[in-house]
C-alpha positions as CSV (number, residue, x, y, z in Angstrom):
1,M,153.6,-86.8,-36.1
2,P,151.7,-84.2,-38.1
3,R,153.6,-81.2,-39.4
4,P,153.0,-77.9,-37.5
5,A,151.5,-76.3,-40.6
6,T,148.7,-78.9,-40.7
7,L,147.9,-78.4,-37.0
8,L,146.9,-74.8,-37.5
9,P,144.0,-75.4,-40.0
10,A,142.7,-78.2,-37.7
11,A,142.8,-75.8,-34.7
12,V,141.0,-73.1,-36.7
13,R,138.3,-75.7,-37.7
14,L,137.8,-76.7,-34.1
15,I,137.4,-73.1,-33.0
16,V,134.9,-72.4,-35.7
17,L,132.9,-75.5,-34.8
18,V,132.9,-74.5,-31.1
19,V,131.8,-70.9,-31.9
20,A,129.1,-72.1,-34.3
21,A,127.8,-74.6,-31.7
22,L,127.6,-71.8,-29.0
23,A,125.8,-69.5,-31.4
24,I,123.2,-72.1,-32.3
25,V,122.6,-72.9,-28.6
26,G,122.4,-69.2,-27.7
27,C,120.0,-68.5,-30.5
28,G,117.7,-71.3,-29.5
29,A,116.9,-69.8,-26.1
30,A,113.4,-68.7,-26.0
31,S,112.7,-65.2,-24.7
32,S,109.5,-63.2,-24.8
33,P,109.7,-59.7,-26.2
34,A,108.5,-56.8,-24.1
35,P,104.7,-56.2,-24.7
36,S,105.3,-53.0,-26.6
37,G,107.7,-54.9,-28.9
38,A,110.5,-52.7,-27.8
39,A,113.3,-53.3,-25.3
40,A,112.4,-53.9,-21.7
41,L,111.5,-50.8,-19.7
42,P,114.0,-49.1,-17.5
43,L,113.6,-49.7,-13.8
44,Q,112.4,-46.1,-13.2
45,V,110.9,-43.4,-15.4
46,S,110.2,-39.7,-15.0
47,V,106.6,-38.4,-14.7
48,A,106.8,-37.2,-18.3
49,E,107.9,-40.6,-19.5
50,A,105.2,-42.3,-17.4
51,D,102.6,-40.0,-19.1
52,R,103.9,-41.0,-22.5
53,L,103.8,-44.7,-21.7
54,R,100.2,-44.3,-20.4
55,G,99.3,-42.6,-23.7
56,D,100.9,-45.5,-25.5
57,G,98.6,-47.9,-23.7
58,A,100.6,-48.9,-20.5
59,L,98.6,-49.8,-17.5
60,V,99.1,-47.4,-14.6
61,L,99.1,-49.4,-11.4
62,D,98.7,-47.3,-8.3
63,V,99.9,-49.0,-5.1
64,R,98.8,-46.3,-2.6
65,E,96.3,-47.0,0.1
66,P,92.6,-46.3,-0.6
67,S,92.7,-43.1,1.6
68,E,95.5,-41.7,-0.7
69,W,93.7,-42.9,-3.8
70,A,90.7,-40.8,-2.8
71,T,92.8,-37.6,-3.1
72,G,93.1,-38.0,-6.8
73,V,94.3,-40.5,-9.4
74,I,95.9,-40.7,-12.8
75,D,93.1,-41.2,-15.3
76,G,92.6,-44.9,-16.0
77,A,94.8,-46.1,-13.2
78,T,94.1,-49.3,-11.3
79,L,94.4,-49.4,-7.5
80,I,96.0,-52.4,-5.8
81,S,97.6,-51.3,-2.6
82,L,101.2,-52.6,-2.1
83,G,100.2,-54.8,0.8
84,E,97.6,-56.6,-1.5
85,L,99.8,-56.8,-4.6
86,P,101.4,-60.2,-4.0
87,N,97.9,-61.8,-3.7
88,R,96.4,-60.0,-6.7
89,L,99.0,-60.6,-9.4
90,G,96.4,-62.6,-11.4
91,E,94.4,-59.4,-12.0
92,L,97.2,-57.8,-14.0
93,P,97.9,-58.2,-17.7
94,R,101.2,-59.8,-18.7
95,D,100.9,-58.5,-22.2
96,R,101.1,-54.8,-21.5
97,D,103.6,-52.4,-20.2
98,I,102.9,-51.5,-16.5
99,V,103.9,-48.2,-14.8
100,V,103.7,-48.5,-11.0
101,V,103.0,-45.3,-9.1
102,C,102.6,-44.3,-5.4
103,R,102.8,-41.0,-3.5
104,S,106.5,-40.4,-3.6
105,G,108.2,-43.3,-5.5
106,N,109.3,-45.6,-2.7
107,R,106.4,-48.0,-2.7
108,S,106.2,-48.0,-6.5
109,A,109.7,-49.3,-6.6
110,Q,108.8,-52.1,-4.2
111,G,105.7,-52.9,-6.3
112,R,107.8,-52.9,-9.5
113,D,110.2,-55.4,-7.9
114,I,107.3,-57.6,-6.8
115,L,106.0,-57.7,-10.4
116,L,109.4,-58.4,-11.9
117,G,110.0,-61.1,-9.3
118,A,106.7,-62.7,-10.3
119,G,107.8,-62.8,-14.0
120,F,106.2,-59.7,-15.4
121,S,108.6,-58.6,-18.2
122,S,107.7,-55.0,-18.9
123,V,107.3,-53.0,-15.6
124,T,108.7,-49.7,-14.4
125,S,108.3,-47.4,-11.5
126,M,107.5,-43.7,-11.7
127,A,110.1,-41.6,-10.0
128,G,108.7,-39.0,-7.6
129,G,105.2,-40.5,-7.5
130,M,102.0,-38.5,-7.5
131,T,103.8,-35.7,-5.7
132,D,105.9,-35.0,-8.8
133,W,103.0,-35.8,-11.2
134,V,100.9,-33.0,-9.6
135,A,103.9,-30.7,-9.4
136,A,104.5,-31.2,-13.2
137,G,100.9,-30.0,-13.8
138,L,99.8,-33.4,-15.2
139,P,96.1,-34.1,-14.8
140,I,94.5,-36.1,-12.0
141,T,90.9,-37.1,-11.6
142,A,88.5,-38.2,-8.9
143,P,88.6,-42.0,-8.5
144,A,85.7,-44.0,-9.9
145,T,83.3,-45.1,-7.2
């Protein structure tokens, strides 16, 4: 029978081997970075943060209905109403941050969740929607025809 003093170094070696194996396996898992190269976006952002993301190149996805879109849009936004979104995912880039907007923030959260569920990695919803955007004095434009 081995002496107790020799069991300790063997146990330490075993623990080190297990930890090293777990570290190697964990490091081997592939993950795609967020398009901006930063951490994943939060689930929801303020209108000011949405404006900053837009300025940094994020796609603004407006999920309102065409009749709402006609009242004014965030410059450069893309319209895909929420009901059409699941069937039009192929039209959206997977290599850019996406900020989903609507009138008040409810549909944009649903749109965000559809995109996240479809594997888009860098998506957020704008809190307060266009109502808060306009209240903050941020610019809107007439939609392109």
